[in-house]
N, CA, C, O and the ligand as a Tripos MOL2 file, in Angstrom:
@<TRIPOS>MOLECULE
protein
  289   287    73     0     0
PROTEIN
NO_CHARGES

@<TRIPOS>ATOM
      1 N        -178.0330   31.0660 -102.1710 N.3       1 MET1
      2 CA       -179.0370   31.7580 -101.3480 C.3       1 MET1
      3 C        -180.1080   30.7780 -100.9090 C.2       1 MET1
      4 O        -181.1130   30.5540 -101.5830 O.2       1 MET1
      5 N        -179.8630   30.2570  -99.8470 N.am      2 SER2
      6 CA       -180.8620   29.3240  -99.3360 C.3       2 SER2
      7 C        -181.5980   29.9300  -98.1490 C.2       2 SER2
      8 O        -181.1710   29.8790  -96.9960 O.2       2 SER2
      9 N        -182.7050   30.4900  -98.5110 N.am      3 THR3
     10 CA       -183.4930   31.0920  -97.4340 C.3       3 THR3
     11 C        -184.6460   30.1740  -97.0610 C.2       3 THR3
     12 O        -185.8260   30.4940  -97.2070 O.2       3 THR3
     13 N        -184.2500   29.0720  -96.5950 N.am      4 GLU4
     14 CA       -185.2940   28.1110  -96.2190 C.3       4 GLU4
     15 C        -185.8570   28.4280  -94.8550 C.2       4 GLU4
     16 O        -185.1930   28.3350  -93.8230 O.2       4 GLU4
     17 N        -187.0570   28.7890  -94.9070 N.am      5 LYS5
     18 CA       -187.6910   29.0910  -93.6330 C.3       5 LYS5
     19 C        -188.2890   27.8190  -93.0480 C.2       5 LYS5
     20 O        -188.9380   27.0180  -93.7210 O.2       5 LYS5
     21 N        -188.0450   27.6930  -91.8270 N.am      6 LYS6
     22 CA       -188.5970   26.5080  -91.1850 C.3       6 LYS6
     23 C        -190.0890   26.6990  -90.9210 C.2       6 LYS6
     24 O        -190.5330   27.2450  -89.9110 O.2       6 LYS6
     25 N        -190.7950   26.2220  -91.8780 N.am      7 THR7
     26 CA       -192.2430   26.3560  -91.6990 C.3       7 THR7
     27 C        -192.7480   25.3430  -90.6630 C.2       7 THR7
     28 O        -192.3070   24.1960  -90.5930 O.2       7 THR7
     29 N        -193.6480   25.8130  -89.9090 N.am      8 GLU8
     30 CA       -194.1590   24.9180  -88.8710 C.3       8 GLU8
     31 C        -195.1940   23.9630  -89.4590 C.2       8 GLU8
     32 O        -196.3890   24.0080  -89.1680 O.2       8 GLU8
     33 N        -194.6510   23.1090  -90.2930 N.am      9 ALA9
     34 CA       -195.5520   22.1500  -90.9190 C.3       9 ALA9
     35 C        -195.9100   21.0210  -89.9610 C.2       9 ALA9
     36 O        -196.9850   20.4220  -90.0030 O.2       9 ALA9
     37 N        -194.9570   20.7830  -89.1180 N.am     10 ALA10
     38 CA       -195.2010   19.6860  -88.1900 C.3      10 ALA10
     39 C        -196.0440   20.1500  -87.0120 C.2      10 ALA10
     40 O        -195.5690   20.3450  -85.8930 O.2      10 ALA10
     41 N        -197.2890   20.3080  -87.3220 N.am     11 GLU11
     42 CA       -198.1800   20.7160  -86.2360 C.3      11 GLU11
     43 C        -198.4400   19.5430  -85.3070 C.2      11 GLU11
     44 O        -198.5970   18.3990  -85.7360 O.2      11 GLU11
     45 N        -198.4780   19.8490  -84.0790 N.am     12 PRO12
     46 CA       -198.7840   18.7960  -83.1200 C.3      12 PRO12
     47 C        -200.1920   18.2610  -83.3410 C.2      12 PRO12
     48 O        -201.1650   19.0090  -83.4340 O.2      12 PRO12
     49 N        -200.2580   16.9980  -83.4180 N.am     13 VAL13
     50 CA       -201.5650   16.3890  -83.6710 C.3      13 VAL13
     51 C        -202.5230   16.7370  -82.5370 C.2      13 VAL13
     52 O        -202.3160   16.4060  -81.3700 O.2      13 VAL13
     53 N        -203.5370   17.3940  -82.9340 N.am     14 ARG14
     54 CA       -204.5040   17.7800  -81.9040 C.3      14 ARG14
     55 C        -205.4260   16.6190  -81.5850 C.2      14 ARG14
     56 O        -206.2490   16.1820  -82.3890 O.2      14 ARG14
     57 N        -205.2430   16.1670  -80.4130 N.am     15 LEU15
     58 CA       -206.1260   15.0750  -79.9960 C.3      15 LEU15
     59 C        -207.4190   15.6860  -79.4690 C.2      15 LEU15
     60 O        -207.5130   16.1840  -78.3470 O.2      15 LEU15
     61 N        -208.3760   15.6140  -80.3250 N.am     16 ARG16
     62 CA       -209.6490   16.2090  -79.9120 C.3      16 ARG16
     63 C        -210.2520   15.4150  -78.7460 C.2      16 ARG16
     64 O        -210.5590   14.2280  -78.8590 O.2      16 ARG16
     65 N        -210.3990   16.0880  -77.6820 N.am     17 PRO17
     66 CA       -211.0020   15.3990  -76.5420 C.3      17 PRO17
     67 C        -212.4500   15.0630  -76.8240 C.2      17 PRO17
     68 O        -213.2550   15.9210  -77.1850 O.2      17 PRO17
     69 N        -212.7450   13.8380  -76.6570 N.am     18 ARG18
     70 CA       -214.1150   13.4430  -76.9400 C.3      18 ARG18
     71 C        -215.0780   14.0550  -75.9350 C.2      18 ARG18
     72 O        -214.9990   13.8130  -74.7300 O.2      18 ARG18
     73 N        -215.9600   14.8320  -76.4560 N.am     19 ARG19
     74 CA       -216.9340   15.4220  -75.5510 C.3      19 ARG19
     75 C        -217.9650   14.3690  -75.1620 C.2      19 ARG19
     76 O        -218.4930   13.6330  -75.9960 O.2      19 ARG19
     77 N        -218.2160   14.3340  -73.9110 N.am     20 PRO20
     78 CA       -219.1970   13.3520  -73.4470 C.3      20 PRO20
     79 C        -220.5900   13.7050  -73.9160 C.2      20 PRO20
     80 O        -220.9030   14.8610  -74.2010 O.2      20 PRO20
     81 N        -221.3910   12.7090  -73.9850 N.am     21 CYS21
     82 CA       -222.7760   12.9160  -74.3930 C.3      21 CYS21
     83 C        -223.4460   13.9070  -73.4570 C.2      21 CYS21
     84 O        -223.4460   13.7180  -72.2410 O.2      21 CYS21
     85 N        -224.0220   14.9720  -74.0290 N.am     22 PRO22
     86 CA       -224.6470   15.9980  -73.1960 C.3      22 PRO22
     87 C        -225.8790   15.4870  -72.4610 C.2      22 PRO22
     88 O        -226.3890   16.1300  -71.5440 O.2      22 PRO22
     89 N        -226.3290   14.3510  -72.8730 N.am     23 ILE23
     90 CA       -227.5440   13.8220  -72.2610 C.3      23 ILE23
     91 C        -227.2190   12.9420  -71.0650 C.2      23 ILE23
     92 O        -227.7350   13.1550  -69.9680 O.2      23 ILE23
     93 N        -226.3790   11.9730  -71.2770 N.am     24 CYS24
     94 CA       -226.1270   11.0180  -70.2020 C.3      24 CYS24
     95 C        -224.6840   11.0650  -69.7250 C.2      24 CYS24
     96 O        -224.3600   10.4940  -68.6830 O.2      24 CYS24
     97 N        -223.8160   11.7340  -70.4690 N.am     25 GLY25
     98 CA       -222.4440   11.8800  -69.9960 C.3      25 GLY25
     99 C        -221.5180   10.7820  -70.4850 C.2      25 GLY25
    100 O        -220.3250   10.7910  -70.1810 O.2      25 GLY25
    101 N        -222.0530    9.8470  -71.2330 N.am     26 LYS26
    102 CA       -221.2030    8.7860  -71.7610 C.3      26 LYS26
    103 C        -220.3840    9.3130  -72.9360 C.2      26 LYS26
    104 O        -220.7690   10.2920  -73.5750 O.2      26 LYS26
    105 N        -219.2760    8.6750  -73.2160 N.am     27 PRO27
    106 CA       -218.4620    9.0930  -74.3630 C.3      27 PRO27
    107 C        -219.2790    9.0400  -75.6440 C.2      27 PRO27
    108 O        -219.9310    8.0420  -75.9500 O.2      27 PRO27
    109 N        -219.2250   10.1410  -76.3820 N.am     28 SER28
    110 CA       -220.0500   10.2250  -77.5740 C.3      28 SER28
    111 C        -219.5490    9.2850  -78.6570 C.2      28 SER28
    112 O        -218.3590    8.9810  -78.7410 O.2      28 SER28
    113 N        -220.4670    8.8410  -79.4680 N.am     29 ALA29
    114 CA       -220.1070    7.9910  -80.5880 C.3      29 ALA29
    115 C        -220.0270    8.8250  -81.8490 C.2      29 ALA29
    116 O        -220.7790    9.7810  -82.0360 O.2      29 ALA29
    117 N        -219.0930    8.4420  -82.7120 N.am     30 GLN30
    118 CA       -218.9040    9.2120  -83.9300 C.3      30 GLN30
    119 C        -220.1640    9.2060  -84.7950 C.2      30 GLN30
    120 O        -220.4640   10.1660  -85.5050 O.2      30 GLN30
    121 N        -220.8730    8.1170  -84.7120 N.am     31 LYS31
    122 CA       -222.0550    7.9460  -85.5430 C.3      31 LYS31
    123 C        -223.1730    8.8870  -85.1070 C.2      31 LYS31
    124 O        -223.9450    9.4020  -85.9160 O.2      31 LYS31
    125 N        -223.2220    9.0880  -83.7980 N.am     32 TYR32
    126 CA       -224.3190    9.8930  -83.2670 C.3      32 TYR32
    127 C        -223.8220   11.1890  -82.6650 C.2      32 TYR32
    128 O        -224.4870   11.7860  -81.8190 O.2      32 TYR32
    129 N        -222.6570   11.6210  -83.1000 N.am     33 HIS33
    130 CA       -222.0500   12.8240  -82.5740 C.3      33 HIS33
    131 C        -223.0520   13.9550  -82.4750 C.2      33 HIS33
    132 O        -223.8190   14.1390  -83.4190 O.2      33 HIS33
    133 N        -223.1000   14.7160  -81.4170 N.am     34 PRO34
    134 CA       -222.2080   14.5660  -80.2570 C.3      34 PRO34
    135 C        -222.7920   13.6820  -79.1570 C.2      34 PRO34
    136 O        -222.3890   13.7540  -77.9960 O.2      34 PRO34
    137 N        -223.7210   12.8740  -79.5400 N.am     35 PHE35
    138 CA       -224.3600   12.0300  -78.5400 C.3      35 PHE35
    139 C        -223.7450   10.6320  -78.5600 C.2      35 PHE35
    140 O        -222.9150   10.3080  -79.4090 O.2      35 PHE35
    141 N        -224.1690    9.8310  -77.6180 N.am     36 CYS36
    142 CA       -223.5700    8.5020  -77.5330 C.3      36 CYS36
    143 C        -224.4200    7.5030  -78.3000 C.2      36 CYS36
    144 O        -223.9500    6.4330  -78.6870 O.2      36 CYS36
    145 N        -225.6640    7.8650  -78.5120 N.am     37 SER37
    146 CA       -226.5430    6.9330  -79.2090 C.3      37 SER37
    147 C        -227.7110    7.6960  -79.8100 C.2      37 SER37
    148 O        -227.9420    8.8620  -79.4880 O.2      37 SER37
    149 N        -228.4360    7.0280  -80.6770 N.am     38 ALA38
    150 CA       -229.5860    7.6720  -81.3070 C.3      38 ALA38
    151 C        -230.6280    8.0310  -80.2560 C.2      38 ALA38
    152 O        -231.4110    8.9680  -80.4110 O.2      38 ALA38
    153 N        -230.6060    7.2640  -79.2020 N.am     39 ARG39
    154 CA       -231.5670    7.5000  -78.1460 C.3      39 ARG39
    155 C        -231.3630    8.8760  -77.5220 C.2      39 ARG39
    156 O        -232.3060    9.6490  -77.3490 O.2      39 ARG39
    157 N        -230.1150    9.1570  -77.1930 N.am     40 CYS40
    158 CA       -229.8120   10.4350  -76.5790 C.3      40 CYS40
    159 C        -230.0190   11.5700  -77.5750 C.2      40 CYS40
    160 O        -230.4640   12.6560  -77.2050 O.2      40 CYS40
    161 N        -229.7020   11.3190  -78.8120 N.am     41 ALA41
    162 CA       -229.9210   12.3270  -79.8390 C.3      41 ALA41
    163 C        -231.3980   12.6490  -79.9410 C.2      41 ALA41
    164 O        -231.7870   13.7920  -80.1760 O.2      41 ALA41
    165 N        -232.1990   11.6410  -79.7630 N.am     42 ASP42
    166 CA       -233.6370   11.8200  -79.8250 C.3      42 ASP42
    167 C        -234.1250   12.6140  -78.6260 C.2      42 ASP42
    168 O        -235.0070   13.4650  -78.7330 O.2      42 ASP42
    169 N        -233.5340   12.3150  -77.4980 N.am     43 VAL43
    170 CA       -233.8960   13.0300  -76.2760 C.3      43 VAL43
    171 C        -233.6090   14.5070  -76.4320 C.2      43 VAL43
    172 O        -234.4150   15.3580  -76.0530 O.2      43 VAL43
    173 N        -232.4460   14.8010  -76.9980 N.am     44 ASP44
    174 CA       -232.0530   16.1840  -77.1910 C.3      44 ASP44
    175 C        -232.9900   16.8650  -78.1750 C.2      44 ASP44
    176 O        -233.3620   18.0260  -78.0060 O.2      44 ASP44
    177 N        -233.3510   16.1390  -79.1770 N.am     45 LEU45
    178 CA       -234.2390   16.6900  -80.1900 C.3      45 LEU45
    179 C        -235.5640   17.0930  -79.5690 C.2      45 LEU45
    180 O        -236.1000   18.1640  -79.8500 O.2      45 LEU45
    181 N        -236.0710   16.2340  -78.7380 N.am     46 HIS46
    182 CA       -237.3450   16.5160  -78.0920 C.3      46 HIS46
    183 C        -237.2180   17.7130  -77.1580 C.2      46 HIS46
    184 O        -238.1620   18.4800  -76.9710 O.2      46 HIS46
    185 N        -236.0480   17.8500  -76.5850 N.am     47 ARG47
    186 CA       -235.8230   18.9920  -75.7080 C.3      47 ARG47
    187 C        -235.9120   20.2850  -76.4790 C.2      47 ARG47
    188 O        -236.4490   21.2880  -76.0090 O.2      47 ARG47
    189 N        -235.3710   20.2290  -77.6760 N.am     48 TRP48
    190 CA       -235.4140   21.4200  -78.5160 C.3      48 TRP48
    191 C        -236.8380   21.7040  -78.9790 C.2      48 TRP48
    192 O        -237.2380   22.8580  -79.1350 O.2      48 TRP48
    193 N        -237.5660   20.6730  -79.1880 N.am     49 LEU49
    194 CA       -238.9050   20.8400  -79.7370 C.3      49 LEU49
    195 C        -239.8360   21.5000  -78.7380 C.2      49 LEU49
    196 O        -240.7070   22.2870  -79.1120 O.2      49 LEU49
    197 N        -239.6520   21.1810  -77.4860 N.am     50 GLY50
    198 CA       -240.5930   21.7870  -76.5580 C.3      50 GLY50
    199 C        -240.2640   21.5450  -75.1010 C.2      50 GLY50
    200 O        -241.1550   21.5460  -74.2510 O.2      50 GLY50
    201 N        -239.0290   21.3440  -74.8140 N.am     51 GLY51
    202 CA       -238.6480   21.2200  -73.4120 C.3      51 GLY51
    203 C        -239.2200   19.9840  -72.7700 C.2      51 GLY51
    204 O        -238.5170   18.9920  -72.5790 O.2      51 GLY51
    205 N        -240.4710   20.0370  -72.4420 N.am     52 HIS52
    206 CA       -241.0680   18.8690  -71.7870 C.3      52 HIS52
    207 C        -242.0510   18.2040  -72.7490 C.2      52 HIS52
    208 O        -243.2430   18.0690  -72.4740 O.2      52 HIS52
    209 N        -241.5130   17.8110  -73.8500 N.am     53 TYR53
    210 CA       -242.3510   17.1810  -74.8560 C.3      53 TYR53
    211 C        -242.5480   15.7250  -74.5000 C.2      53 TYR53
    212 O        -241.7880   14.8510  -74.9180 O.2      53 TYR53
    213 N        -243.5550   15.4910  -73.7430 N.am     54 ARG54
    214 CA       -243.7810   14.1160  -73.3150 C.3      54 ARG54
    215 C        -245.2380   13.7400  -73.4600 C.2      54 ARG54
    216 O        -246.1310   14.4560  -73.0060 O.2      54 ARG54
    217 N        -245.4570   12.6470  -74.0750 N.am     55 ILE55
    218 CA       -246.8250   12.1610  -74.2110 C.3      55 ILE55
    219 C        -246.9550   10.8370  -73.4710 C.2      55 ILE55
    220 O        -246.6180    9.7760  -73.9970 O.2      55 ILE55
    221 N        -247.4450   10.9220  -72.2510 N.am     56 PRO56
    222 CA       -247.5940    9.6880  -71.4740 C.3      56 PRO56
    223 C        -248.5960    8.7510  -72.1090 C.2      56 PRO56
    224 O        -249.7200    9.1500  -72.4110 O.2      56 PRO56
    225 N        -248.2150    7.5620  -72.3050 N.am     57 GLY57
    226 CA       -249.1590    6.5910  -72.8600 C.3      57 GLY57
    227 C        -248.8930    6.2760  -74.3120 C.2      57 GLY57
    228 O        -249.4220    5.3050  -74.8540 O.2      57 GLY57
    229 N        -248.0550    7.1160  -74.9560 N.am     58 SER58
    230 CA       -247.7420    6.8010  -76.3550 C.3      58 SER58
    231 C        -246.2420    6.6310  -76.5150 C.2      58 SER58
    232 O        -245.5200    7.5940  -76.7740 O.2      58 SER58
    233 N        -245.7930    5.4380  -76.3660 N.am     59 PRO59
    234 CA       -244.3640    5.1550  -76.4400 C.3      59 PRO59
    235 C        -243.8110    5.3250  -77.8440 C.2      59 PRO59
    236 O        -242.7490    5.9190  -78.0310 O.2      59 PRO59
    237 N        -244.4910    4.8310  -78.7800 N.am     60 ASP60
    238 CA       -243.9630    4.8900  -80.1410 C.3      60 ASP60
    239 C        -245.0930    4.8230  -81.1540 C.2      60 ASP60
    240 O        -245.5190    3.7390  -81.5550 O.2      60 ASP60
    241 N        -245.5730    5.9880  -81.5630 N.am     61 THR61
    242 CA       -246.6930    5.9900  -82.5070 C.3      61 THR61
    243 C        -246.2090    5.8150  -83.9310 C.2      61 THR61
    244 O        -246.9620    5.4180  -84.8200 O.2      61 THR61
    245 N        -244.9530    6.1140  -84.1270 N.am     62 ASP62
    246 CA       -244.3970    5.9990  -85.4720 C.3      62 ASP62
    247 C        -244.3790    4.5580  -85.9580 C.2      62 ASP62
    248 O        -244.4710    4.2690  -87.1510 O.2      62 ASP62
    249 N        -244.2570    3.6790  -84.9900 N.am     63 ALA63
    250 CA       -244.1520    2.2740  -85.3520 C.3      63 ALA63
    251 C        -245.4860    1.7650  -85.8940 C.2      63 ALA63
    252 O        -245.5490    0.8180  -86.6780 O.2      63 ALA63
    253 N        -246.5480    2.4360  -85.4430 N.am     64 VAL64
    254 CA       -247.8720    1.9800  -85.8600 C.3      64 VAL64
    255 C        -248.2390    2.5700  -87.2180 C.2      64 VAL64
    256 O        -248.7780    1.8900  -88.0910 O.2      64 VAL64
    257 N        -247.9330    3.8510  -87.3660 N.am     65 ALA65
    258 CA       -248.2930    4.5230  -88.6080 C.3      65 ALA65
    259 C        -247.5010    3.9500  -89.7730 C.2      65 ALA65
    260 O        -246.2780    3.8230  -89.7130 O.2      65 ALA65
    261 N        -248.1890    3.6230  -90.7860 N.am     66 ASN66
    262 CA       -247.5110    3.0770  -91.9470 C.3      66 ASN66
    263 C        -247.9330    3.8440  -93.1960 C.2      66 ASN66
    264 O        -248.9970    3.6020  -93.7660 O.2      66 ASN66
    265 N        -247.0820    4.7620  -93.6000 N.am     67 ASP67
    266 CA       -247.4130    5.5930  -94.7500 C.3      67 ASP67
    267 C        -247.1010    4.8860  -96.0730 C.2      67 ASP67
    268 O        -247.5450    5.2980  -97.1450 O.2      67 ASP67
    269 N        -246.3560    3.8560  -95.9600 N.am     68 ASP68
    270 CA       -245.9170    3.1850  -97.1650 C.3      68 ASP68
    271 C        -246.9620    2.1950  -97.6430 C.2      68 ASP68
    272 O        -246.8520    0.9860  -97.4390 O.2      68 ASP68
    273 N        -247.9880    2.7510  -98.2910 N.am     69 GLU69
    274 CA       -249.0180    1.8440  -98.7800 C.3      69 GLU69
    275 C        -248.6600    1.3480 -100.1740 C.2      69 GLU69
    276 O        -248.4880    2.1320 -101.1070 O.2      69 GLU69
    277 N        -248.5580    0.0800 -100.2890 N.am     70 PRO70
    278 CA       -248.2340   -0.5000 -101.5980 C.3      70 PRO70
    279 C        -249.3980   -0.3860 -102.5810 C.2      70 PRO70
    280 O        -250.5280   -0.7740 -102.2840 O.2      70 PRO70
    281 N        -249.0940    0.1490 -103.7410 N.am     71 GLU71
    282 CA       -250.1490    0.2690 -104.7430 C.3      71 GLU71
    283 C        -250.3780   -1.0650 -105.4290 C.2      71 GLU71
    284 O        -249.4480   -1.7410 -105.8680 O.2      71 GLU71
    285 N        -251.6200   -1.4060 -105.5010 N.am     72 SER72
    286 CA       -251.9030   -2.7050 -106.1080 C.3      72 SER72
    287 C        -252.1740   -2.5610 -107.5910 C.2      72 SER72
    288 O        -252.4320   -3.5540 -108.2700 O.2      72 SER72
    289 ZN       -225.9630    9.5330  -74.1660 Zn       73 ZN73
@<TRIPOS>BOND
     1     1     2 1
     2     2     3 1
     3     3     4 2
     4     3     5 am
     5     5     6 1
     6     6     7 1
     7     7     8 2
     8     7     9 am
     9     9    10 1
    10    10    11 1
    11    11    12 2
    12    11    13 am
    13    13    14 1
    14    14    15 1
    15    15    16 2
    16    15    17 am
    17    17    18 1
    18    18    19 1
    19    19    20 2
    20    19    21 am
    21    21    22 1
    22    22    23 1
    23    23    24 2
    24    23    25 am
    25    25    26 1
    26    26    27 1
    27    27    28 2
    28    27    29 am
    29    29    30 1
    30    30    31 1
    31    31    32 2
    32    31    33 am
    33    33    34 1
    34    34    35 1
    35    35    36 2
    36    35    37 am
    37    37    38 1
    38    38    39 1
    39    39    40 2
    40    39    41 am
    41    41    42 1
    42    42    43 1
    43    43    44 2
    44    43    45 am
    45    45    46 1
    46    46    47 1
    47    47    48 2
    48    47    49 am
    49    49    50 1
    50    50    51 1
    51    51    52 2
    52    51    53 am
    53    53    54 1
    54    54    55 1
    55    55    56 2
    56    55    57 am
    57    57    58 1
    58    58    59 1
    59    59    60 2
    60    59    61 am
    61    61    62 1
    62    62    63 1
    63    63    64 2
    64    63    65 am
    65    65    66 1
    66    66    67 1
    67    67    68 2
    68    67    69 am
    69    69    70 1
    70    70    71 1
    71    71    72 2
    72    71    73 am
    73    73    74 1
    74    74    75 1
    75    75    76 2
    76    75    77 am
    77    77    78 1
    78    78    79 1
    79    79    80 2
    80    79    81 am
    81    81    82 1
    82    82    83 1
    83    83    84 2
    84    83    85 am
    85    85    86 1
    86    86    87 1
    87    87    88 2
    88    87    89 am
    89    89    90 1
    90    90    91 1
    91    91    92 2
    92    91    93 am
    93    93    94 1
    94    94    95 1
    95    95    96 2
    96    95    97 am
    97    97    98 1
    98    98    99 1
    99    99   100 2
   100    99   101 am
   101   101   102 1
   102   102   103 1
   103   103   104 2
   104   103   105 am
   105   105   106 1
   106   106   107 1
   107   107   108 2
   108   107   109 am
   109   109   110 1
   110   110   111 1
   111   111   112 2
   112   111   113 am
   113   113   114 1
   114   114   115 1
   115   115   116 2
   116   115   117 am
   117   117   118 1
   118   118   119 1
   119   119   120 2
   120   119   121 am
   121   121   122 1
   122   122   123 1
   123   123   124 2
   124   123   125 am
   125   125   126 1
   126   126   127 1
   127   127   128 2
   128   127   129 am
   129   129   130 1
   130   130   131 1
   131   131   132 2
   132   131   133 am
   133   133   134 1
   134   134   135 1
   135   135   136 2
   136   135   137 am
   137   137   138 1
   138   138   139 1
   139   139   140 2
   140   139   141 am
   141   141   142 1
   142   142   143 1
   143   143   144 2
   144   143   145 am
   145   145   146 1
   146   146   147 1
   147   147   148 2
   148   147   149 am
   149   149   150 1
   150   150   151 1
   151   151   152 2
   152   151   153 am
   153   153   154 1
   154   154   155 1
   155   155   156 2
   156   155   157 am
   157   157   158 1
   158   158   159 1
   159   159   160 2
   160   159   161 am
   161   161   162 1
   162   162   163 1
   163   163   164 2
   164   163   165 am
   165   165   166 1
   166   166   167 1
   167   167   168 2
   168   167   169 am
   169   169   170 1
   170   170   171 1
   171   171   172 2
   172   171   173 am
   173   173   174 1
   174   174   175 1
   175   175   176 2
   176   175   177 am
   177   177   178 1
   178   178   179 1
   179   179   180 2
   180   179   181 am
   181   181   182 1
   182   182   183 1
   183   183   184 2
   184   183   185 am
   185   185   186 1
   186   186   187 1
   187   187   188 2
   188   187   189 am
   189   189   190 1
   190   190   191 1
   191   191   192 2
   192   191   193 am
   193   193   194 1
   194   194   195 1
   195   195   196 2
   196   195   197 am
   197   197   198 1
   198   198   199 1
   199   199   200 2
   200   199   201 am
   201   201   202 1
   202   202   203 1
   203   203   204 2
   204   203   205 am
   205   205   206 1
   206   206   207 1
   207   207   208 2
   208   207   209 am
   209   209   210 1
   210   210   211 1
   211   211   212 2
   212   211   213 am
   213   213   214 1
   214   214   215 1
   215   215   216 2
   216   215   217 am
   217   217   218 1
   218   218   219 1
   219   219   220 2
   220   219   221 am
   221   221   222 1
   222   222   223 1
   223   223   224 2
   224   223   225 am
   225   225   226 1
   226   226   227 1
   227   227   228 2
   228   227   229 am
   229   229   230 1
   230   230   231 1
   231   231   232 2
   232   231   233 am
   233   233   234 1
   234   234   235 1
   235   235   236 2
   236   235   237 am
   237   237   238 1
   238   238   239 1
   239   239   240 2
   240   239   241 am
   241   241   242 1
   242   242   243 1
   243   243   244 2
   244   243   245 am
   245   245   246 1
   246   246   247 1
   247   247   248 2
   248   247   249 am
   249   249   250 1
   250   250   251 1
   251   251   252 2
   252   251   253 am
   253   253   254 1
   254   254   255 1
   255   255   256 2
   256   255   257 am
   257   257   258 1
   258   258   259 1
   259   259   260 2
   260   259   261 am
   261   261   262 1
   262   262   263 1
   263   263   264 2
   264   263   265 am
   265   265   266 1
   266   266   267 1
   267   267   268 2
   268   267   269 am
   269   269   270 1
   270   270   271 1
   271   271   272 2
   272   271   273 am
   273   273   274 1
   274   274   275 1
   275   275   276 2
   276   275   277 am
   277   277   278 1
   278   278   279 1
   279   279   280 2
   280   279   281 am
   281   281   282 1
   282   282   283 1
   283   283   284 2
   284   283   285 am
   285   285   286 1
   286   286   287 1
   287   287   288 2
@<TRIPOS>SUBSTRUCTURE
     1 MET1         2 RESIDUE 1 A MET
     2 SER2         6 RESIDUE 1 A SER
     3 THR3        10 RESIDUE 1 A THR
     4 GLU4        14 RESIDUE 1 A GLU
     5 LYS5        18 RESIDUE 1 A LYS
     6 LYS6        22 RESIDUE 1 A LYS
     7 THR7        26 RESIDUE 1 A THR
     8 GLU8        30 RESIDUE 1 A GLU
     9 ALA9        34 RESIDUE 1 A ALA
    10 ALA10       38 RESIDUE 1 A ALA
    11 GLU11       42 RESIDUE 1 A GLU
    12 PRO12       46 RESIDUE 1 A PRO
    13 VAL13       50 RESIDUE 1 A VAL
    14 ARG14       54 RESIDUE 1 A ARG
    15 LEU15       58 RESIDUE 1 A LEU
    16 ARG16       62 RESIDUE 1 A ARG
    17 PRO17       66 RESIDUE 1 A PRO
    18 ARG18       70 RESIDUE 1 A ARG
    19 ARG19       74 RESIDUE 1 A ARG
    20 PRO20       78 RESIDUE 1 A PRO
    21 CYS21       82 RESIDUE 1 A CYS
    22 PRO22       86 RESIDUE 1 A PRO
    23 ILE23       90 RESIDUE 1 A ILE
    24 CYS24       94 RESIDUE 1 A CYS
    25 GLY25       98 RESIDUE 1 A GLY
    26 LYS26      102 RESIDUE 1 A LYS
    27 PRO27      106 RESIDUE 1 A PRO
    28 SER28      110 RESIDUE 1 A SER
    29 ALA29      114 RESIDUE 1 A ALA
    30 GLN30      118 RESIDUE 1 A GLN
    31 LYS31      122 RESIDUE 1 A LYS
    32 TYR32      126 RESIDUE 1 A TYR
    33 HIS33      130 RESIDUE 1 A HIS
    34 PRO34      134 RESIDUE 1 A PRO
    35 PHE35      138 RESIDUE 1 A PHE
    36 CYS36      142 RESIDUE 1 A CYS
    37 SER37      146 RESIDUE 1 A SER
    38 ALA38      150 RESIDUE 1 A ALA
    39 ARG39      154 RESIDUE 1 A ARG
    40 CYS40      158 RESIDUE 1 A CYS
    41 ALA41      162 RESIDUE 1 A ALA
    42 ASP42      166 RESIDUE 1 A ASP
    43 VAL43      170 RESIDUE 1 A VAL
    44 ASP44      174 RESIDUE 1 A ASP
    45 LEU45      178 RESIDUE 1 A LEU
    46 HIS46      182 RESIDUE 1 A HIS
    47 ARG47      186 RESIDUE 1 A ARG
    48 TRP48      190 RESIDUE 1 A TRP
    49 LEU49      194 RESIDUE 1 A LEU
    50 GLY50      198 RESIDUE 1 A GLY
    51 GLY51      202 RESIDUE 1 A GLY
    52 HIS52      206 RESIDUE 1 A HIS
    53 TYR53      210 RESIDUE 1 A TYR
    54 ARG54      214 RESIDUE 1 A ARG
    55 ILE55      218 RESIDUE 1 A ILE
    56 PRO56      222 RESIDUE 1 A PRO
    57 GLY57      226 RESIDUE 1 A GLY
    58 SER58      230 RESIDUE 1 A SER
    59 PRO59      234 RESIDUE 1 A PRO
    60 ASP60      238 RESIDUE 1 A ASP
    61 THR61      242 RESIDUE 1 A THR
    62 ASP62      246 RESIDUE 1 A ASP
    63 ALA63      250 RESIDUE 1 A ALA
    64 VAL64      254 RESIDUE 1 A VAL
    65 ALA65      258 RESIDUE 1 A ALA
    66 ASN66      262 RESIDUE 1 A ASN
    67 ASP67      266 RESIDUE 1 A ASP
    68 ASP68      270 RESIDUE 1 A ASP
    69 GLU69      274 RESIDUE 1 A GLU
    70 PRO70      278 RESIDUE 1 A PRO
    71 GLU71      282 RESIDUE 1 A GLU
    72 SER72      286 RESIDUE 1 A SER
    73 ZN73       289 GROUP 0 **** ****
C-alpha cells in the first residue's frame, strides 16, 4: 500500500521583486529596506513626523549636540 501523495514540496522559488525606494525610486538596499539608503529612510521618517518638517538653516544639529559627557 503505497499511498504516496505527491506533495508540492517543490515550490517555485519566489523571486521577490525588489521594490524601488519609495523616495527616489532607486532599487532598495537590504540594509535600508525598503529604502535605498539611510538618507531616504530619514526623508521618509521626517515625512511621517510632520509632512513638511523642514528647518531652514539647521542642516544637522545632532552633530553639534554632544550628550556623551565624560565623567572626570
Ligand atoms: Zn532612495
